[in-house]
MIVOBA-510501 format. One record per atom (N, C-alpha, C): residue number from 1; atom name; x, y, z. Coordinates in nm, 3 decimals. Example, Ala and Ser with C-alpha at 12.3 -4.5 7.8 and 13.67 -1.06 7.14 Angstrom:
     i   at         x         y         z
     1    N     1.319    -0.569     0.780
     1   CA     1.230    -0.450     0.780
     1    C     1.320    -0.330     0.780
     2    N     1.285    -0.225     0.708
     2   CA     1.367    -0.106     0.714
     2    C     1.290     0.003     0.787
This chain:
     i   at         x         y         z
     1    N    -2.266     3.072     5.317
     1   CA    -2.339     3.144     5.216
     1    C    -2.315     3.075     5.084
     2    N    -2.421     3.046     5.015
     2   CA    -2.411     2.984     4.883
     2    C    -2.421     3.091     4.777
     3    N    -2.370     3.062     4.658
     3   CA    -2.376     3.157     4.548
     3    C    -2.517     3.204     4.519
     4    N    -2.612     3.113     4.526
     4   CA    -2.751     3.150     4.498
     4    C    -2.808     3.242     4.605
     5    N    -2.745     3.249     4.722
     5   CA    -2.789     3.341     4.826
     5    C    -2.743     3.483     4.797
     6    N    -2.629     3.497     4.734
     6   CA    -2.571     3.629     4.709
     6    C    -2.621     3.689     4.579
     7    N    -2.631     3.611     4.475
     7   CA    -2.667     3.661     4.342
     7    C    -2.797     3.740     4.341
     8    N    -2.907     3.694     4.405
     8   CA    -3.031     3.771     4.400
     8    C    -3.024     3.906     4.470
     9    N    -2.920     3.932     4.547
     9   CA    -2.911     4.057     4.623
     9    C    -2.879     4.177     4.536
    10    N    -2.830     4.154     4.416
    10   CA    -2.801     4.264     4.325
    10    C    -2.697     4.358     4.380
    11    N    -2.727     4.489     4.378
    11   CA    -2.632     4.591     4.421
    11    C    -2.598     4.584     4.568
    12    N    -2.682     4.523     4.649
    12   CA    -2.658     4.515     4.793
    12    C    -2.539     4.428     4.828
    13    N    -2.490     4.349     4.733
    13   CA    -2.378     4.259     4.760
    13    C    -2.254     4.338     4.800
    14    N    -2.233     4.455     4.741
    14   CA    -2.113     4.533     4.770
    14    C    -2.129     4.619     4.895
    15    N    -2.246     4.626     4.951
    15   CA    -2.270     4.706     5.071
    15    C    -2.206     4.640     5.192
    16    N    -2.146     4.721     5.279
    16   CA    -2.089     4.669     5.403
    16    C    -2.187     4.686     5.519
    17    N    -2.306     4.735     5.490
    17   CA    -2.405     4.759     5.595
    17    C    -2.484     4.635     5.632
    18    N    -2.488     4.536     5.544
    18   CA    -2.565     4.415     5.571
    18    C    -2.492     4.321     5.663
    19    N    -2.563     4.219     5.705
    19   CA    -2.503     4.115     5.788
    19    C    -2.518     3.980     5.719
    20    N    -2.433     3.887     5.755
    20   CA    -2.435     3.755     5.695
    20    C    -2.573     3.690     5.709
    21    N    -2.638     3.711     5.824
    21   CA    -2.769     3.653     5.848
    21    C    -2.873     3.694     5.745
    22    N    -2.851     3.807     5.679
    22   CA    -2.945     3.853     5.577
    22    C    -2.937     3.772     5.448
    23    N    -2.823     3.709     5.422
    23   CA    -2.805     3.638     5.295
    23    C    -2.772     3.490     5.312
    24    N    -2.766     3.443     5.434
    24   CA    -2.728     3.303     5.458
    24    C    -2.840     3.208     5.416
    25    N    -2.803     3.085     5.397
    25   CA    -2.901     2.979     5.373
    25    C    -2.969     2.949     5.506
    26    N    -3.102     2.952     5.510
    26   CA    -3.171     2.931     5.638
    26    C    -3.167     2.786     5.685
    27    N    -3.145     2.694     5.595
    27   CA    -3.141     2.553     5.630
    27    C    -3.007     2.495     5.587
    28    N    -2.946     2.420     5.675
    28   CA    -2.820     2.356     5.641
    28    C    -2.836     2.205     5.650
    29    N    -2.760     2.136     5.572
    29   CA    -2.763     1.990     5.572
    29    C    -2.632     1.939     5.628
    30    N    -2.639     1.828     5.695
    30   CA    -2.518     1.769     5.752
    30    C    -2.513     1.621     5.719
    31    N    -2.394     1.567     5.739
    31   CA    -2.372     1.425     5.714
    31    C    -2.267     1.376     5.815
    32    N    -2.276     1.251     5.851
    32   CA    -2.181     1.193     5.946
    32    C    -2.045     1.176     5.879
    33    N    -1.939     1.190     5.958
    33   CA    -1.804     1.179     5.902
    33    C    -1.775     1.040     5.846
    34    N    -1.848     0.938     5.890
    34   CA    -1.822     0.803     5.839
    34    C    -1.916     0.764     5.725
    35    N    -1.991     0.861     5.674
    35   CA    -2.077     0.835     5.558
    35    C    -1.990     0.812     5.434
    36    N    -2.044     0.742     5.339
    36   CA    -1.969     0.718     5.215
    36    C    -1.971     0.842     5.127
    37    N    -1.871     0.851     5.043
    37   CA    -1.862     0.960     4.946
    37    C    -1.985     0.957     4.856
    38    N    -2.027     0.839     4.817
    38   CA    -2.144     0.823     4.731
    38    C    -2.268     0.881     4.799
    39    N    -2.287     0.853     4.928
    39   CA    -2.403     0.906     5.000
    39    C    -2.399     1.058     5.010
    40    N    -2.281     1.113     5.033
    40   CA    -2.267     1.258     5.040
    40    C    -2.299     1.322     4.905
    41    N    -2.248     1.264     4.797
    41   CA    -2.276     1.316     4.663
    41    C    -2.424     1.306     4.631
    42    N    -2.484     1.194     4.665
    42   CA    -2.627     1.176     4.640
    42    C    -2.709     1.282     4.714
    43    N    -2.674     1.308     4.841
    43   CA    -2.745     1.409     4.920
    43    C    -2.729     1.548     4.859
    44    N    -2.607     1.581     4.817
    44   CA    -2.584     1.712     4.756
    44    C    -2.665     1.728     4.628
    45    N    -2.666     1.625     4.545
    45   CA    -2.741     1.632     4.419
    45    C    -2.891     1.640     4.443
    46    N    -2.941     1.560     4.534
    46   CA    -3.084     1.558     4.564
    46    C    -3.131     1.692     4.619
    47    N    -3.052     1.748     4.708
    47   CA    -3.090     1.873     4.775
    47    C    -3.040     1.998     4.704
    48    N    -2.964     1.978     4.594
    48   CA    -2.911     2.089     4.514
    48    C    -2.826     2.185     4.598
    49    N    -2.730     2.127     4.672
    49   CA    -2.636     2.206     4.751
    49    C    -2.495     2.168     4.710
    50    N    -2.399     2.252     4.745
    50   CA    -2.260     2.227     4.707
    50    C    -2.171     2.196     4.826
    51    N    -2.227     2.206     4.946
    51   CA    -2.150     2.180     5.068
    51    C    -2.238     2.117     5.174
    52    N    -2.176     2.035     5.258
    52   CA    -2.245     1.974     5.372
    52    C    -2.161     1.994     5.497
    53    N    -2.227     2.018     5.608
    53   CA    -2.157     2.017     5.736
    53    C    -2.125     1.872     5.768
    54    N    -2.008     1.847     5.824
    54   CA    -1.968     1.712     5.861
    54    C    -1.973     1.703     6.014
    55    N    -2.046     1.602     6.064
    55   CA    -2.062     1.585     6.207
    55    C    -1.987     1.463     6.257
    56    N    -1.928     1.477     6.376
    56   CA    -1.865     1.368     6.447
    56    C    -1.936     1.357     6.581
    57    N    -2.000     1.245     6.605
    57   CA    -2.077     1.227     6.729
    57    C    -2.174     1.342     6.754
    58    N    -2.237     1.390     6.646
    58   CA    -2.336     1.496     6.658
    58    C    -2.279     1.636     6.670
    59    N    -2.147     1.650     6.666
    59   CA    -2.084     1.782     6.678
    59    C    -2.015     1.819     6.547
    60    N    -2.014     1.947     6.517
    60   CA    -1.954     1.996     6.394
    60    C    -1.805     1.964     6.390
    61    N    -1.764     1.897     6.282
    61   CA    -1.624     1.859     6.267
    61    C    -1.560     1.930     6.148
    62    N    -1.641     1.973     6.051
    62   CA    -1.587     2.038     5.933
    62    C    -1.690     2.056     5.826
    63    N    -1.644     2.070     5.705
    63   CA    -1.727     2.099     5.589
    63    C    -1.673     2.018     5.472
    64    N    -1.763     1.960     5.394
    64   CA    -1.720     1.889     5.274
    64    C    -1.790     1.954     5.154
    65    N    -1.714     1.976     5.049
    65   CA    -1.767     2.042     4.929
    65    C    -1.778     1.944     4.813
    66    N    -1.850     1.985     4.711
    66   CA    -1.861     1.904     4.591
    66    C    -1.723     1.881     4.530
    67    N    -1.636     1.982     4.537
    67   CA    -1.499     1.966     4.485
    67    C    -1.423     1.859     4.562
    68    N    -1.442     1.854     4.694
    68   CA    -1.379     1.750     4.775
    68    C    -1.425     1.613     4.728
    69    N    -1.554     1.600     4.701
    69   CA    -1.609     1.470     4.658
    69    C    -1.557     1.431     4.521
    70    N    -1.544     1.527     4.431
    70   CA    -1.490     1.496     4.298
    70    C    -1.347     1.445     4.308
    71    N    -1.267     1.508     4.395
    71   CA    -1.130     1.459     4.416
    71    C    -1.131     1.316     4.469
    72    N    -1.225     1.286     4.558
    72   CA    -1.233     1.151     4.614
    72    C    -1.274     1.050     4.508
    73    N    -1.368     1.086     4.420
    73   CA    -1.411     0.995     4.314
    73    C    -1.295     0.963     4.220
    74    N    -1.215     1.063     4.191
    74   CA    -1.100     1.043     4.102
    74    C    -0.992     0.961     4.172
    75    N    -0.974     0.986     4.302
    75   CA    -0.867     0.921     4.376
    75    C    -0.901     0.785     4.434
    76    N    -1.025     0.743     4.429
    76   CA    -1.064     0.614     4.484
    76    C    -1.166     0.629     4.595
    77    N    -1.199     0.519     4.659
    77   CA    -1.301     0.516     4.763
    77    C    -1.247     0.575     4.892
    78    N    -1.327     0.657     4.958
    78   CA    -1.288     0.719     5.085
    78    C    -1.413     0.757     5.161
    79    N    -1.395     0.790     5.288
    79   CA    -1.508     0.837     5.368
    79    C    -1.512     0.989     5.362
    80    N    -1.621     1.046     5.406
    80   CA    -1.636     1.191     5.405
    80    C    -1.524     1.256     5.486
    81    N    -1.490     1.201     5.602
    81   CA    -1.388     1.262     5.686
    81    C    -1.251     1.264     5.618
    82    N    -1.227     1.172     5.527
    82   CA    -1.098     1.167     5.460
    82    C    -1.086     1.270     5.349
    83    N    -1.198     1.323     5.299
    83   CA    -1.190     1.421     5.191
    83    C    -1.231     1.561     5.233
    84    N    -1.291     1.577     5.349
    84   CA    -1.330     1.710     5.396
    84    C    -1.204     1.794     5.415
    85    N    -1.201     1.911     5.357
    85   CA    -1.081     1.994     5.358
    85    C    -1.086     2.108     5.458
    86    N    -1.201     2.133     5.519
    86   CA    -1.212     2.248     5.607
    86    C    -1.234     2.201     5.750
    87    N    -1.130     2.207     5.835
    87   CA    -1.147     2.166     5.975
    87    C    -1.231     2.269     6.050
    88    N    -1.287     2.227     6.162
    88   CA    -1.374     2.312     6.241
    88    C    -1.310     2.446     6.274
    89    N    -1.184     2.448     6.304
    89   CA    -1.117     2.572     6.343
    89    C    -1.122     2.677     6.232
    90    N    -1.138     2.633     6.106
    90   CA    -1.143     2.726     5.994
    90    C    -1.282     2.782     5.969
    91    N    -1.385     2.725     6.033
    91   CA    -1.523     2.768     6.007
    91    C    -1.558     2.880     6.103
    92    N    -1.514     2.955     6.156
    92   CA    -1.563     3.049     6.254
    92    C    -1.465     3.149     6.282
């Protein structure tokens, strides 16, 4: 769920009657774990998103955020898999 998905809901945000499917982003973007940090940042900026699913051999491996990419830019060159902070076990 992105911030822009929740904000338009107004008072319904505090309701426990809704389901995640009602406010989730209908389209998700992914990137390969061996993609460059620059490519991931470019995709996020172009598509106006703050997170990308990270795939390994076509399977979900984790999640990379804009904050992860900023840390990588400050710390030097790295691949997406080296800066992704959320392993698959944490997504579900």
